[in-house]
N, C-alpha and C positions, 0 to 999 in steps of 0.2 A: 642292900648293895651303898646304903647312906655310912655304914658301917667302914665299906672299905673306900671312901674317897673323904672321911675324916683320915681316918688313915694314911689317907697318898696326899694331902696337905698338912697332916702333923710333919710326917716325911722328908717332904718337900723346905718346908722350913729351917728344920733343926737341918740340912742342907745346905742351907742358908748362913745357922748360923756357923754353921761349922766355920761357911770359906776364910781363908785367910782372907786379911783389908786389902792385902796384895791385886787378889782374886775376884771378890771385891769390886775394886775402883775397875778391872779388867772387860768386866759382867757388864759395868756403868757404860762404860767408855765405848764397847762393842755392840749397846743399842743403843747412847745417843745416833754413833755413827748411821747403822740402819736407819734409824729416824728421819737423818737427816739428808742422804741420801735418798729415801724414800720420799721427803718432800722437797727432791733439787731434780728431782726427777720424776714425779707426777704429773700429768697434765695437770693443768689447769681444768676447774671444779666451774662448770657452767652456771652462770645465773639467769632465767626469762627475762627481759630486755621489762615485761612489765612490772613485775621488783621495783620499780624506781616509777611509775607513774604514781602518786602522791590528788588524795580528793582532794589539798589545794594550793593549786600550785602559783597564789597571787608569789608577787615580790614587792615585799613592803619594806624599805630604807637602803634595797639593794641588797637585802637578801632575798633569798628565792626563794619556795615554798616557808616562806616567813615561820607561816605557825605551829610548822611538823619540826622548824628546830629548833623557837623558841620553847616550847614542853615541853623536847628533849629536856632543859638550861636543867631542872631545878636537879637530876637522879644523875646526873657528868657532875655541876660545882657541889655540888654535897656529899663525894664519896669522900673528900677529908674529914668533916666534919663528921663522921656517920666512924668514920673506919674510927677514929680517934675515940669516942664514945661506948662504942660497943667490945672494943680489944678495954677498953677500962672498964666497963660494967660486965667483961665476962674474967 
């Protein structure tokens, strides 16, 4: 069975490589259009209201849930620095 799956994968890869650039672009556009259609017409995913009940709900310096917000700052503010040095390392 595994040999059959590998042969199927190889055949599908060969079919993809054999496509003309115009056909590849058409498939890409079709897949993107179907994805956008689904996202536009799909119902919203419900989220439990308890998700927003943080343990520390103090307001400090006018910022609600101050310690929850401040604890996320190091991860968000260093993204550019991390990207710069991680890309440079590899």
